[in-house]
C-alpha positions in Angstrom: 79.6 102.3 107.0 78.9 104.3 103.9 77.5 107.8 104.5 75.2 109.7 102.3 72.5 112.3 102.1 68.9 111.1 102.8 67.0 109.9 99.7 64.4 112.4 98.7 60.7 111.5 99.4 59.1 109.8 96.4 55.4 110.0 96.1 55.2 109.1 92.3 56.2 105.7 91.0 58.8 105.3 88.2 58.4 102.5 85.6 61.9 101.0 85.6 64.4 102.7 87.9 68.0 101.9 87.1 70.2 100.7 90.0 73.0 103.1 91.0 76.4 101.5 91.3 77.7 101.8 94.9 80.9 100.6 96.6 79.7 98.7 99.7 81.3 96.4 102.2 80.7 92.7 101.8 78.0 91.6 104.2 77.2 88.3 105.9 73.5 87.8 105.1 70.8 85.3 106.0 67.6 85.1 103.9 64.7 83.6 105.8 62.3 82.0 103.2 63.2 81.2 99.6 59.9 82.1 97.9 60.0 84.4 94.9 61.1 87.5 96.9 63.7 85.5 98.9 65.1 83.8 95.9 65.6 87.2 94.1 67.4 88.8 97.1 69.5 85.6 97.7 70.6 85.2 94.2 71.5 88.8 93.4 73.1 89.6 96.7 75.3 86.5 96.4 76.2 87.4 92.9 77.2 90.8 94.1 79.8 89.3 96.3 78.1 89.0 99.7 78.2 85.9 101.9 74.5 84.6 101.7 72.9 81.7 103.4 69.2 80.8 103.5 66.8 79.3 106.0 64.0 77.4 104.4 61.4 74.8 105.2 62.7 71.2 105.3 61.1 69.7 102.2 62.7 72.3 99.9 66.1 71.7 101.3 66.3 68.3 99.5 65.4 70.0 96.2 68.1 72.5 96.5 71.0 70.3 97.6 73.4 72.1 95.2 72.4 75.4 96.8 72.0 77.0 93.3 69.4 79.7 92.8 68.4 81.2 89.5 66.7 84.5 88.8 65.3 85.4 85.4 63.0 88.2 84.0 63.2 91.9 83.5 66.6 92.2 85.3 68.2 89.5 83.2 69.3 85.9 83.9 71.4 85.3 87.0 72.7 82.2 88.8 74.5 81.9 92.2 75.5 79.2 94.6 74.6 80.1 98.1 77.1 79.7 101.0 74.7 77.7 103.0 71.1 76.2 103.0 69.6 75.3 106.3 66.1 74.0 107.6 67.0 74.9 111.2 68.8 77.7 112.9 71.0 75.5 115.1 73.8 75.1 112.5 73.9 78.9 112.2 74.6 79.6 115.9 77.9 81.6 116.2 77.5 83.2 112.8 78.0 87.0 113.0 75.3 88.1 110.7 75.2 91.7 109.5 71.8 91.3 107.9 68.8 89.0 108.2 66.1 89.5 105.6 62.7 88.2 106.4 60.8 87.3 103.2 58.4 84.7 104.6 54.6 85.2 104.2 53.1 87.4 106.9 51.3 84.6 108.7 54.8 83.0 109.2 56.4 86.2 110.7 56.0 85.3 114.3 57.4 81.7 113.9 60.2 83.0 111.7 61.5 85.7 114.0 61.2 83.3 117.0 63.5 80.9 115.1 66.2 83.4 114.1 66.1 85.8 117.1 68.9 83.9 118.8 71.1 84.7 115.7 70.6 88.5 116.2 73.9 89.8 117.6 74.8 93.3 118.7 75.5 94.4 115.2 72.8 92.5 113.4 69.9 94.2 111.6 66.7 92.4 110.6 65.1 93.7 107.4 61.3 93.1 107.2 60.6 92.7 103.5 57.0 91.5 103.6 53.5 92.4 102.6 51.0 94.2 104.8 50.6 95.6 108.3 52.0 94.1 111.5 55.2 92.4 110.4 57.5 95.2 111.7 55.6 95.4 115.0 56.0 91.7 115.5 59.7 91.6 114.7 60.6 94.8 116.7 58.8 93.3 119.7 61.0 90.2 119.4 64.5 91.7 118.7 64.1 95.3 119.6 63.5 98.4 117.4 67.3 99.1 117.3 67.7 95.8 115.3 64.8 96.2 113.0 64.4 97.8 109.6 61.4 98.0 107.4 61.3 97.9 103.6 58.6 98.8 101.1 59.2 96.3 98.2 57.1 97.0 95.1 58.6 94.8 92.4 56.7 91.7 91.3 58.3 88.2 91.1 56.8 84.8 90.8 58.3 81.5 92.0 58.8 79.1 89.2 60.2 76.2 91.3 62.2 75.9 94.5 65.2 78.2 94.1 63.9 79.6 90.8 62.2 83.0 90.4 61.2 85.4 87.7 61.0 89.2 88.2 58.0 90.4 86.2 57.5 94.0 87.0 58.7 97.0 89.0 56.8 100.0 90.0 59.4 101.8 92.1 62.7 101.2 93.9 62.7 99.4 97.2 62.7 101.8 100.1 64.4 101.0 103.5 64.0 102.8 106.7 63.4 102.7 110.4 59.9 103.8 111.5 61.0 104.8 115.0 64.4 106.3 114.1 66.0 103.7 116.3 68.8 102.9 113.8 71.6 105.3 112.7 71.0 106.7 109.2 74.4 105.5 108.1 73.5 101.9 108.8 70.2 102.2 107.0 72.0 103.7 104.0 74.7 100.9 104.0 72.0 98.3 103.8 70.1 100.2 101.0 73.3 100.5 99.1 74.1 96.8 99.4 70.6 95.9 98.0 70.9 98.5 95.3 74.5 97.4 94.4 73.1 93.9 93.8 70.9 95.1 91.1 67.7 95.5 93.1 66.8 99.2 92.8 66.8 100.5 96.4 67.3 103.6 98.5 67.1 104.6 102.1 63.9 106.5 103.2 63.1 108.5 106.3 59.3 108.3 105.6 59.2 104.5 105.5 55.8 104.2 107.3 54.0 106.3 104.8 55.7 104.5 102.0 54.6 101.2 103.4 51.1 102.4 103.6 51.3 103.4 99.9 51.8 99.7 99.2 49.1 98.6 101.6 46.6 100.9 99.9 47.6 99.5 96.5 47.6 95.8 97.6 44.4 96.0 99.5 42.6 97.4 96.5 44.1 95.1 93.9 45.3 91.8 95.3 42.2 90.2 96.7 39.9 91.3 93.8 42.5 90.2 91.2 42.8 86.8 92.9 39.1 86.3 93.5 38.1 87.4 89.9 41.2 85.9 88.3 42.0 88.9 86.4 44.9 91.5 86.0 45.2 94.9 87.7 44.4 96.6 84.4 41.1 94.6 84.0 40.1 95.6 87.5 40.6 99.3 86.6 38.6 99.0 83.4 35.3 97.9 84.9 32.9 100.2 86.8 31.9 97.5 89.4 35.4 96.7 90.4 36.4 100.3 90.4 33.5 100.9 92.8 34.8 98.2 95.1 38.4 99.4 95.0 37.4 102.9 95.7 35.3 101.8 98.7 38.3 99.8 100.1 40.6 102.7 99.7 38.1 105.1 101.3 37.8 102.9 104.4 41.6 102.7 104.6 41.8 106.6 104.7 39.2 106.7 107.5 41.0 104.0 109.5 44.4 105.6 109.0 43.1 109.0 110.2 41.6 107.4 113.3 44.8 105.7 114.1 47.0 108.8 113.3 48.9 106.8 110.6 50.7 109.0 108.2 49.8 108.8 104.5 51.2 110.7 101.6 47.8 111.9 100.4 45.4 114.2 102.2 42.2 112.6 100.7 41.2 109.3 99.2 40.3 111.2 96.0 43.9 112.5 95.8 45.2 109.0 96.1 42.7 107.5 93.6 43.8 110.0 90.9 47.4 108.9 91.5 46.3 105.2 91.7 44.6 105.2 88.3 47.0 107.5 86.5 50.4 106.4 87.8 50.2 103.1 89.7 48.0 100.9 87.7 49.3 101.5 84.1 52.8 100.1 84.7 51.4 97.0 86.2 48.2 96.6 84.2 49.1 93.2 82.9 50.1 91.8 86.3 48.3 89.2 88.3 48.6 89.5 92.1 50.7 87.1 94.0 47.5 86.1 95.9 46.2 84.7 92.6 49.1 82.4 92.3 48.9 81.4 95.9 45.3 80.4 95.4 46.2 78.4 92.3 48.8 76.6 94.3 46.4 75.9 97.2 48.4 78.0 99.7 47.3 80.1 102.7 46.7 83.7 101.8 48.0 86.9 103.5 44.7 88.5 103.7 44.9 89.0 107.5 47.9 91.4 107.0 46.1 93.4 104.3 42.3 94.0 104.3 41.9 92.0 107.5 44.4 94.4 109.2 42.2 97.3 108.1 39.2 95.7 109.8 41.2 95.1 113.0 42.6 98.6 113.2 39.1 100.1 112.5 37.6 98.0 115.2 40.3 99.2 117.7 38.8 102.6 117.3 35.2 101.5 117.5 34.7 101.8 113.8 33.6 99.6 111.0 35.3 98.8 107.6 32.5 96.7 106.0 33.9 96.4 102.5 37.3 95.4 103.7 35.6 92.9 106.1 33.5 91.5 103.3 36.6 91.1 101.1 38.4 89.4 103.9 35.6 86.9 104.4 35.3 86.2 100.7 39.0 85.5 100.4 39.0 83.2 103.4 36.2 81.2 101.8 38.0 81.1 98.5 41.1 80.0 100.4 39.2 77.2 102.1 37.9 76.0 98.8 41.3 76.2 97.2 43.1 74.3 100.0 40.2 71.8 100.3 39.1 72.5 103.9 35.7 71.0 104.6 32.8 73.5 105.6 33.3 74.8 109.2 37.1 74.2 109.1 38.2 77.2 107.0 39.6 80.2 108.8 36.8 82.2 110.4 36.3 85.9 109.7 34.8 87.0 113.0 37.0 89.7 114.7 37.2 90.2 118.5 36.0 93.4 120.1 39.6 94.6 120.4 40.2 94.0 116.7 42.3 90.9 117.0 41.5 88.0 114.8 40.3 84.7 116.2 42.7 81.9 117.1 42.9 79.3 114.4 45.1 76.3 113.8 46.6 76.0 110.3 45.6 72.5 109.3 48.1 72.7 106.4 51.1 72.7 108.7 
């Protein structure tokens, strides 16, 4: 493994960080999910010389029979032929994977980790590279904290077609760490260097929980409103009404985080809001949230891992998060209309007394 000094804490976002070349060992990698994020990781890691296979849903496997993925956008044009493409984990039994990267939507995390957990060997690390709260906890419960890494990914990409993705924006380098310090620093550093060496700016981070919550704050404020109102992040920041809503969402998150003893980089919501408007929104002002594209495609949304998670965490402490709850309900109604669920069949918004969401069967499966 490659050793190095811990990456410095970063609380300001850089517009376009340059990847730092690093000499890394070739890894045997499995990408779970070939949406926009999975396609970018699969294509660039394979092009960098790693052995890369992907586990995807059955219908897409026929579209990608040649195993070729293409990545375009701000990091240039790239094409790579993956080493394997599978719709089930059975053919992968016996593979000694160094790294499994989960890039599925948050509502698929439990099913995905159940599918790949038999592939986790003594030396395998699972990298959680997803939006929202609860993914790390689900994966760590399934395979153990000593096999689980968490990443904060804050570049934007959109899926153009199966195996085709465009990188549209980056606000900061990907950060990779272990919230419970259950993995040796050298191993975390090696994974970060492999990702960074593939052209995806990345660094190891000791403060990964606070960094993830940086993104949760950002996503909860911008994603649902941008999707609901069909506008860019910059347009949300320009209007008094949407600023007021975003500030209320952020205020509730700060109160909830304090009640749950969750570490944040800012002492107060006002401190964060200054950073949000001056440093975070400008580089991504022309960006539409991924939730917007999911609605347009009639897909299920990740709202339960974002604003819905804030409501659950608040209720666990006997508190309320009414603006986040209202936003969650609005997005579930919008999702139902987009998918075409008849009234009474869309996902309910009621939360249990313990903060857990109600059981619901996904009729789109």
